[in-house]
C-alpha positions in Angstrom: -23.7 118.1 199.5 -25.1 117.8 196.1 -27.1 121.0 195.6 -31.0 120.4 195.8 -32.1 123.3 194.3 -30.9 126.4 192.1 -30.6 128.4 195.4 -27.8 125.9 196.7 -26.4 125.7 193.0 -22.8 127.2 192.9 -21.2 128.5 189.5 -22.4 128.7 185.7 -23.9 132.3 186.1 -23.9 132.7 182.6 -26.7 129.8 182.4 -28.5 129.8 185.6 -28.1 133.3 186.7 -31.2 135.6 186.9 -32.8 136.3 183.4 -30.4 133.7 181.5 -32.3 131.5 179.0 -31.5 128.3 180.9 -32.8 129.7 184.3 -35.9 130.7 182.8 -36.6 127.4 180.9 -36.1 125.6 184.6 -38.2 128.3 186.6 -40.9 127.6 184.1 -40.9 123.9 184.2 -40.8 124.0 180.4 -37.6 121.9 179.8 -36.2 121.5 176.3 -34.0 118.6 175.3 -30.5 120.0 175.9 -26.9 118.9 176.0 -25.0 120.0 178.8 -21.2 120.0 177.8 -18.5 120.9 180.1 -15.7 119.2 182.3 -16.1 116.8 185.2 -17.6 118.4 188.6 -19.1 121.4 187.2 -22.8 120.6 187.8 -24.1 118.8 184.7 -25.9 115.9 186.6 -27.0 118.3 189.4 -28.4 120.7 187.2 -30.5 117.8 185.2 -31.9 116.8 188.3 -32.6 120.2 190.0 -34.4 120.9 186.4 -36.8 117.6 186.5 -37.4 118.3 189.8 -38.9 121.9 189.0 -40.5 120.6 186.0 -42.1 118.0 187.9 -40.9 115.3 185.8 -39.6 111.9 186.5 -36.0 111.7 186.3 -34.3 108.7 184.9 -30.6 108.7 184.8 -28.1 106.2 183.0 -24.7 106.0 181.8 -23.6 105.6 178.2 -21.0 103.5 179.4 -23.0 100.7 180.8 -26.3 101.0 178.9 -27.2 100.1 175.2 -30.1 100.3 172.9 -32.5 97.7 174.5 -32.3 99.5 178.0 -33.0 102.9 176.2 -36.0 101.3 174.6 -37.4 100.2 177.8 -37.0 103.0 179.2 -38.6 105.1 176.5 -41.5 102.7 176.6 -42.0 103.1 180.7 -41.9 106.9 179.9 -44.4 106.6 177.2 -46.8 104.8 179.3 -46.4 106.9 182.3 -47.2 109.8 180.3 -50.4 108.1 179.1 -51.5 107.2 182.5 -50.5 110.1 184.6 -49.5 113.1 182.4 -46.5 112.9 184.0 -43.2 113.5 181.8 -39.5 112.0 181.9 -36.6 113.4 182.0 -33.8 110.8 180.7 -30.5 112.2 181.7 -27.8 110.3 179.7 -24.2 110.8 181.4 -21.4 110.9 179.1 -23.9 110.6 175.9 -20.5 110.8 173.9 -20.0 107.1 174.5 -23.1 105.9 172.3 -22.5 104.9 169.0 -24.5 106.4 166.1 -27.1 103.6 166.2 -27.6 104.1 169.9 -27.9 107.8 169.4 -30.2 107.3 166.5 -32.4 105.2 168.6 -33.4 108.3 170.9 -34.5 110.4 168.0 -38.0 109.2 167.6 -38.9 109.5 171.4 -37.3 112.9 171.6 -38.7 114.0 168.3 -42.5 113.2 169.7 -41.9 114.4 172.9 -41.8 111.0 174.6 -38.8 111.9 176.8 -36.9 115.2 177.5 -33.2 114.5 176.9 -30.5 115.9 178.9 -27.1 114.5 177.9 -24.2 115.3 179.7 -20.8 115.0 177.8 -16.9 115.9 178.4 -16.4 116.3 174.9 -17.2 118.6 172.2 -21.1 117.6 171.2 -20.6 119.0 167.8 -17.9 116.3 167.1 -19.2 113.6 169.6 -23.3 113.7 169.0 -25.0 113.1 165.9 -26.3 116.0 163.7 -29.9 115.0 163.7 -29.8 114.8 167.6 -28.1 117.9 168.1 -30.6 119.8 165.7 -33.2 118.7 168.3 -31.5 119.7 171.1 -29.8 123.2 173.0 -26.4 123.0 173.8 -25.3 124.7 176.8 -21.5 124.8 177.6 -20.4 124.8 181.5 -17.2 126.1 182.6 -14.7 125.2 185.4 -15.9 126.7 188.7 -14.2 129.8 189.7 -12.1 129.5 193.0 -14.2 131.8 194.8 -17.3 129.2 193.8 -15.1 126.2 194.9 -14.5 127.9 198.5 -18.1 128.6 198.8 -18.7 124.8 198.4 -16.0 123.9 200.8 -17.2 126.4 203.4 -20.7 125.0 202.8 -19.6 121.5 203.5 -17.6 122.4 206.7 -20.5 124.4 208.2 -23.2 121.7 207.3 -23.5 119.3 210.3 -26.2 117.0 208.5 -24.6 116.1 205.0 -21.2 117.6 205.3 -18.5 117.8 207.6 -19.7 120.4 210.2 -20.0 117.6 213.2 -16.5 116.4 212.4 -15.2 118.6 215.0 -12.3 119.6 212.5 -11.5 123.3 211.6 -9.7 123.7 208.2 -7.4 126.9 208.0 -7.3 129.3 205.2 -4.0 127.8 203.8 -5.5 124.3 203.7 -8.8 125.6 201.6 -6.4 127.5 199.2 -4.0 124.3 198.7 -7.1 122.1 198.2 -8.9 124.8 195.8 -5.6 125.4 193.9 -5.5 121.4 192.8 -9.2 120.9 192.3 -9.0 122.5 189.0 -12.4 124.0 189.1 -14.0 120.3 189.7 -16.4 120.5 192.6 -16.4 116.7 193.2 -12.4 116.6 193.3 -12.6 119.6 195.8 -15.2 118.1 198.0 -13.3 114.5 198.0 -10.1 116.5 199.0 -11.8 118.2 201.8 -13.0 114.8 203.1 -9.7 113.2 202.8 -8.0 116.3 204.5 -10.6 116.1 207.6 -10.1 112.3 207.8 -6.4 113.0 207.9 -6.7 115.4 211.0 -9.1 113.0 212.5 -6.6 110.2 212.5 -4.1 112.3 214.2 -6.3 113.8 216.9 -5.9 117.1 215.3 -8.9 119.8 215.7 -7.5 122.0 212.9 -6.3 120.6 209.5 -3.4 122.7 208.0 -1.9 122.9 204.9 0.5 120.4 205.8 -2.4 118.1 206.5 -4.0 118.7 203.2 -0.8 117.9 201.4 0.0 114.8 203.3 -3.8 113.6 202.2 -3.9 114.6 198.5 -1.6 113.5 195.6 -0.6 115.6 192.5 -2.9 118.7 191.6 -5.7 117.4 188.8 -4.3 118.4 185.1 -7.4 118.1 183.3 -6.4 116.9 179.8 -7.4 114.6 177.0 -5.0 114.3 174.3 -7.7 113.3 171.7 -10.2 116.0 173.0 -10.9 119.8 173.3 -7.9 120.1 175.9 -5.5 119.0 173.5 -6.3 121.5 171.0 -7.2 124.4 173.3 -3.6 123.9 175.1 -1.5 123.8 172.2 -3.4 126.8 170.8 -2.8 128.8 174.0 0.8 127.8 173.7 1.3 129.0 170.1 -0.5 132.2 170.9 1.5 132.9 174.2 4.7 132.6 171.7 3.1 134.6 168.8 2.3 137.3 171.9 5.8 137.4 173.1 5.0 136.1 176.6 7.8 133.4 177.7 6.3 132.7 181.0 3.0 131.8 179.6 4.3 129.8 177.0 6.4 128.1 179.5 3.0 127.4 181.8 1.3 125.7 178.9 4.5 123.7 177.7 5.1 122.5 181.4 1.1 121.7 181.5 1.0 119.8 178.4 4.4 117.9 179.2 3.0 116.8 182.9 -0.2 115.8 181.3 1.4 113.2 178.9 1.0 115.0 175.7 3.3 113.8 172.9 6.5 116.3 172.7 7.0 115.3 169.1 3.3 117.2 168.7 4.7 120.3 170.7 7.6 120.5 168.8 6.0 120.2 165.3 4.3 123.2 166.1 7.1 125.2 167.5 8.8 124.6 163.9 5.7 125.9 162.1 5.5 129.0 164.5 9.3 129.7 163.6 8.2 130.1 160.0 4.7 131.5 160.6 5.1 134.4 163.3 9.0 134.8 163.1 10.4 134.3 159.5 13.1 136.5 158.5 12.7 138.8 161.4 15.0 136.5 163.1 16.2 133.5 160.8 17.8 131.7 163.6 14.2 130.8 165.1 13.8 128.4 162.5 17.4 126.9 163.5 16.8 126.9 167.1 13.3 125.2 166.6 14.6 122.6 164.3 17.6 122.0 166.6 15.0 121.6 169.5 13.3 118.7 167.4 16.5 117.0 166.8 17.6 117.3 170.5 14.0 115.9 171.4 14.7 112.5 169.5 18.5 112.3 170.7 17.9 113.0 174.3 14.1 112.4 175.0 12.1 113.3 177.9 12.4 114.1 180.6 15.6 115.7 180.0 14.6 117.2 176.6 12.3 119.6 178.9 15.5 121.9 178.9 15.7 121.8 175.1 12.0 122.7 174.5 12.2 125.2 177.2 15.3 127.0 175.7 13.4 127.1 172.5 10.2 128.3 173.9 11.9 131.3 175.3 13.6 132.1 172.2 10.8 131.8 169.9 8.6 133.6 172.2 11.5 136.6 172.7 12.3 136.9 168.9 11.0 139.8 167.0 8.0 138.6 165.0 6.6 138.7 161.4 4.3 136.9 159.3 5.7 138.1 156.0 6.7 134.8 155.1 3.3 133.1 155.6 1.5 136.0 153.9 4.0 135.9 151.1 3.2 132.2 150.1 -0.3 132.6 150.6 -0.3 135.4 147.8 1.9 133.6 145.5 -0.5 130.4 145.9 -3.7 132.6 145.0 -2.0 133.9 142.0 -0.7 130.3 140.9 -4.2 128.8 141.5 -5.8 131.4 139.5 -3.5 132.2 136.5 -1.5 128.8 136.4 2.3 128.6 137.1 3.0 129.8 133.6 5.9 128.6 131.1 9.6 129.3 132.2 10.9 132.1 130.0 13.8 130.8 127.9 16.4 132.8 129.4 15.7 130.8 132.6 15.5 127.4 131.3 18.0 124.7 131.9 21.1 124.4 129.7 22.6 121.2 131.5 21.7 118.7 128.7 22.9 118.4 124.8 20.7 120.4 122.5 19.4 122.9 125.3 21.3 125.9 123.9 20.1 125.1 120.4 16.5 125.5 121.7 17.3 128.8 123.0 17.4 127.8 126.7 19.6 130.3 128.5 19.9 133.0 125.8 19.8 136.4 127.2 20.3 135.3 131.0 22.5 137.8 133.0 24.6 136.1 135.4 24.4 138.1 138.7 27.7 137.6 140.0 29.1 139.3 136.7 27.5 142.5 138.2 28.2 144.9 140.8 26.9 144.1 143.9 26.1 140.5 142.8 22.9 141.9 141.4 21.4 142.7 138.3 18.0 143.8 137.0 16.1 141.1 135.1 12.8 139.4 135.3 12.4 135.9 136.8 8.9 135.6 136.5 7.1 134.1 133.6 5.2 136.2 130.8 2.2 138.0 132.4 2.8 136.9 135.9 2.3 139.6 138.8 6.1 140.8 139.1 7.6 142.7 142.1 8.0 145.8 140.2 6.2 149.1 141.6 2.5 149.1 140.9 2.4 145.5 140.8 1.4 142.9 143.5 4.3 142.2 145.9 4.2 138.8 147.6 6.9 139.6 150.1 6.6 142.5 152.2 9.2 142.5 155.0 8.5 144.4 158.3 10.5 146.8 160.0 11.4 144.4 163.0 14.5 142.3 163.3 16.5 141.3 160.6 13.6 142.1 158.1 14.5 145.8 158.5 17.8 145.5 156.2 16.0 143.1 154.1 13.0 145.7 153.4 15.7 148.5 152.7 17.7 146.1 150.2 14.6 144.8 148.6 13.1 148.1 147.9 16.1 149.6 146.6 16.4 146.6 144.1 12.8 146.9 143.4 13.0 150.4 142.4 15.8 149.7 140.0 14.2 147.0 138.6 11.2 149.1 137.8 13.4 151.6 136.2 15.2 149.1 133.9 11.8 147.9 132.5 
């Protein structure tokens, strides 16, 4: 059922839709070297073959998993001779190009630069990390996306109707519930969806059924596809979505990403470390208990382990997602760090210096220090910064600016009162 031309190709409208750059290049038969980057089953190999056919070019496909420099040089030499003899160009398609090491990728450079081959590399990894810069600079990078549900449905229905290449001659109908079941478990991967459809029809034939139901599909398939690479983009994208869901106060979305990462085998310590960071970065003193809860979840994970620690992580995620939000603590340390880097830490004023060793008082350490507990309210107006440092009085730069959310509302009122009093004292 592999599409034979762009009319049969499903998905990637941002690349091959009417008027798009790649569509124009393919229609004109003028192919640049390119890297097709996207998840499995999104049409990378198919798109390369269609492009080569449209350009009337020889299509040579190899896999970086099983090929080396010697084979590359042989293919490039063959392509050069073919072009010299017949004028026909060659498209060299390299699947999983990220698997090539630096030397193997470098071996492609001269041929690509001289136009002896048009390189189309396919990768599921971010090419900006896995493909050499010189090769990237000679290629266009196109990002392919997982197929939408409606696009997967189109592929499945086409396969069911095609009597020549598909399952139209099987005599088995697949009901809507079964199609939905397959689509939901395909993860936008056309190959997975078609294999699942074939397995479902085969299961129906094995029981002499004329209609495959959701139960038939469920009996033929295993667990749903969870596309995840703990060392690649999925790892960083999932944790990013997880953090942003908690920051955005959406507990349901946060739990979705948590469950997905756990089911995919992500290191739970990595997950809970990010939760501890978020507790201070995005909640802070708006709810000081957030940090306590996050650290407790980390300790519970070490004590209990998975799968039971899912409960502890779930509780903590819900707490963090529903807590009032403030990034004032993060902003405060950022401002203070900027000033320290610009001005230096400065000398500790004499009245703040330590007095816990012989001779300290003779040096004047501690002289003039006002002990807060000796004053009403346990607070007294005095400076705790080195001379010349930007202090917290009116008109000067403030590091910590509490929000009016959660517990910071009371902190804001109390701190403003004390800053005003300190300003009057100065």
